[in-house]
Each structure stands twice: as structure tokens, then as C-alpha cells.
C-alpha positions in Angstrom: 6.2 18.7 -10.1 9.3 17.3 -8.5 9.0 15.3 -5.3 11.5 17.2 -3.1 13.5 15.6 -0.3 15.2 17.4 2.6 18.2 16.5 4.8 19.1 18.7 7.8 22.7 19.1 8.7 24.9 21.4 10.8 26.1 24.1 8.5 29.8 23.5 9.3 29.4 20.1 7.6 28.8 21.7 4.2 32.5 22.2 3.5 33.2 18.5 4.4 30.6 17.2 2.0 31.9 19.5 -0.9 35.5 18.4 -0.4 34.3 14.7 -0.4 32.0 15.5 -3.3 29.3 13.1 -1.9 27.1 12.2 1.0 27.8 8.9 2.5 25.8 6.5 4.7 27.1 6.0 8.3 28.4 2.5 7.7 30.8 3.9 5.1 32.6 5.8 7.9 32.3 9.5 8.9 34.8 12.2 8.7 35.9 12.8 12.4 35.2 16.5 11.9 31.5 15.9 10.8 29.1 17.3 13.4 26.4 15.0 14.2 22.9 16.6 15.1 21.0 13.3 15.5 19.8 11.5 18.6 22.7 9.2 19.6 20.6 6.4 21.0 18.2 6.4 18.0 21.1 6.3 15.7 22.6 3.4 17.5 19.2 1.5 17.4 18.7 2.2 13.7 22.1 0.6 13.0 20.8 -2.9 13.4 17.3 -2.5 11.9 17.3 -4.8 8.8 15.8 -3.5 5.5 13.8 -6.3 4.0 13.4 -4.9 0.5 16.1 -4.3 -2.2 18.8 -3.0 -2.0 18.5 -4.5 1.6 21.2 -3.9 4.3 20.5 -2.2 7.6 19.5 1.4 8.2 23.1 2.6 8.7 23.6 1.7 5.1 21.4 4.6 4.0 21.4 8.4 4.1 18.1 9.8 5.4 16.1 12.5 4.0 12.6 13.7 5.0 9.8 14.5 2.5 8.7 17.5 4.5 10.2 20.4 6.5 9.7 21.3 10.2 10.4 17.9 11.2 10.0 16.6 14.9 13.8 16.1 14.9 14.4 19.7 14.1 12.0 20.6 16.9 14.1 18.4 19.3 17.3 20.1 18.1 15.9 23.5 18.7 14.8 22.7 22.2 17.6 20.2 23.2 15.3 17.2 23.7 17.5 14.0 23.8 20.0 15.8 21.5 22.4 18.8 21.9 20.5 22.1 21.7 21.6 24.2 18.8 20.7 27.5 17.2 18.3 27.3 14.3 20.8 29.4 12.3 23.4 26.5 12.7 21.1 24.0 10.8 20.6 24.0 7.1 18.5 22.0 4.6 20.1 20.2 1.7 17.5 19.9 -1.0 17.2 17.2 -3.6 14.4 15.4 -5.3 13.3 11.9 -6.2 13.7 12.9 -9.9 17.3 13.8 -9.3 18.1 10.6 -7.6 16.7 8.7 -10.5 18.6 10.8 -13.1 21.9 10.1 -11.1 21.1 6.4 -10.8 21.1 6.5 -7.0 19.5 3.5 -5.3 16.9 4.5 -2.7 13.9 3.3 -0.8 11.2 5.3 1.0 8.8 4.9 3.9 5.3 6.1 4.8 6.5 7.2 8.3 9.4 7.2 10.7 11.6 4.4 9.6 12.2 2.9 13.0 8.5 2.4 13.9 7.4 -1.2 13.8 4.4 -0.7 11.5 6.0 1.7 9.0 5.9 0.4 5.4 9.0 0.5 3.1 8.8 0.8 -0.6 11.4 0.8 -3.6 9.1 1.7 -6.5 8.1 5.4 -7.0 4.6 4.3 -8.1 3.9 3.9 -4.3 4.6 7.5 -3.4 0.9 7.9 -3.3 0.9 5.8 -0.2 2.4 8.6 1.8 0.2 11.0 3.7 1.2 14.2 1.9 -1.2 16.4 3.8 0.5 15.5 7.1 4.0 15.5 5.6 3.4 19.2 4.5 1.7 20.3 7.6 3.2 22.8 10.0 1.9 20.9 13.0 2.3 17.3 13.5 1.6 16.4 17.2 -0.4 13.3 17.9 -4.0 13.9 19.0 -6.6 11.7 20.5 -8.4 11.5 17.2 -5.1 10.9 15.2 -2.4 9.2 17.5 -0.2 8.3 14.4 0.3 11.8 13.0 3.8 12.3 14.2 5.0 9.0 12.7 3.5 9.9 9.2 5.0 13.3 9.4 8.5 11.6 9.5 8.2 9.7 6.2 11.7 9.2 4.8 13.7 8.9 1.6 16.6 6.6 2.3 19.5 6.7 -0.3 21.6 3.5 -0.3 25.4 3.9 0.5 26.1 7.2 -1.1 25.0 9.9 -3.4 27.0 12.5 -5.4 27.0 16.1 -4.1 25.7 17.0 -7.5 22.4 15.6 -6.3 22.0 18.6 -4.0 20.0 21.1 -6.0 19.4 23.8 -3.3 20.1 24.8 0.2 17.7 26.5 2.6 18.7 28.4 5.7 17.2 30.2 8.7 18.3 33.8 8.3 20.4 36.3 6.6 23.5 35.6 8.6 23.3 32.0 7.8 22.6 32.8 4.1 25.8 34.8 3.9 27.8 32.1 5.6 26.7 29.4 3.2 27.0 31.6 0.2 30.7 32.3 1.1 31.4 28.7 1.4 29.8 28.0 -2.0 31.7 31.0 -3.6 35.0 29.7 -2.2 34.3 26.3 -3.9 33.1 27.8 -7.2 29.7 26.2 -6.8 26.5 27.9 -8.0 23.8 26.2 -5.8 20.7 28.3 -5.1 20.5 29.3 -1.4 17.2 30.7 0.0 16.1 32.0 3.4 13.2 29.8 4.5 12.4 30.9 8.1 9.0 29.2 8.0 10.8 25.9 7.6 12.1 26.3 11.3 10.7 26.6 14.7 
């Protein structure tokens, strides 16, 4: 069974990525029309975090994906916590997989938790995917508890793709509702792309 990875973006960015025919890491420069949905201060801090395994570099040399849906970041976006509040229908999931990255010779690493946490482990060999807490990654709830104060960090395990990846690595798109489904399908139709689009309301808050 494929190991899926998920990147959340503003839906208006889809046309930009299609035109560029790739996804690029922040250090390669962003299209001025690209709408950022991340936490500005965290993005700044991540930029200087060194990656100590191959292919090295810093966090901003990587495109981040989650291994699970309903991320804490999406919750923050929905409620406007430390980021601009946005409607769930404005956010879409780009879906790929570890297997697709390997097929397309993309260089990537992955983590067992939020990449900025000091004690998160980094890996560059897929044999270590079993080190991730898949039960928590796939759980609908992720808040820390007295008995498990590390759950939120493990929920945010990431796959980090080095420098860039071809748009062909995107094998599916998930959206919040029918309106967003129609919006995305229209973009794909105008660009002669046949990428499956599904409504996955349970992936949102």
C-alpha cells in the first residue's frame, strides 16, 4: 500500500504550480502571486535550521508535506491562530506518495515529528518509516495530554522534498466541499490535466 503524503495550499496557488510545472522550495524563490498560508514567524525560524543528513541544506531548501490529514496547522488556519484565518473551502490538499517520489528520482528526507522540534529525528532511508507513530499520524485528534505530552509533535511528522519536485508527482487533490471541487476541476480542465479530485470533508475541521 502506498505511503501517502499531503501538502495543504491555498487553492488559488494551483494554477501557479501548474504553469511552473513544479513545486519549489522557498529558497528557490516564490512567485509573487503565491498565497502563503503558513505561520510567518515559524517559516522564518525554519529557514535557518540546518539539516544534518543528506542532502543537507536548511529547512527552506525543502518542500514540506505531512504524512497525515487534519494537521494542527490546518486547525490554526481555520481559527486564525498565529496565521491569517481562511475558509476551509479555500484550502486544498495536494496528494503524492513516497513511492511516486522514488519513481521520479526526487530527493527527500522525513521526520518522526514536527521538523522544528529539537528532539525530532530525521531520516533519509525509507526502511525507517516504521519509526513514525502511524497511529497518531492517522488519528483525528492530536492534542497533548497529561499522559502523552508529545502527541502533537508526532502528529506533525513530515516528508521534506529537496529543492523541487515535478508537478507530475501530484497524483490527487482533495477538497472541502462541492464548490471547491468544481473550482479545482475547472482549473484542471482548462489546463488539460486529468488528476483525480475528491471531496474529503472529514480531512478538515
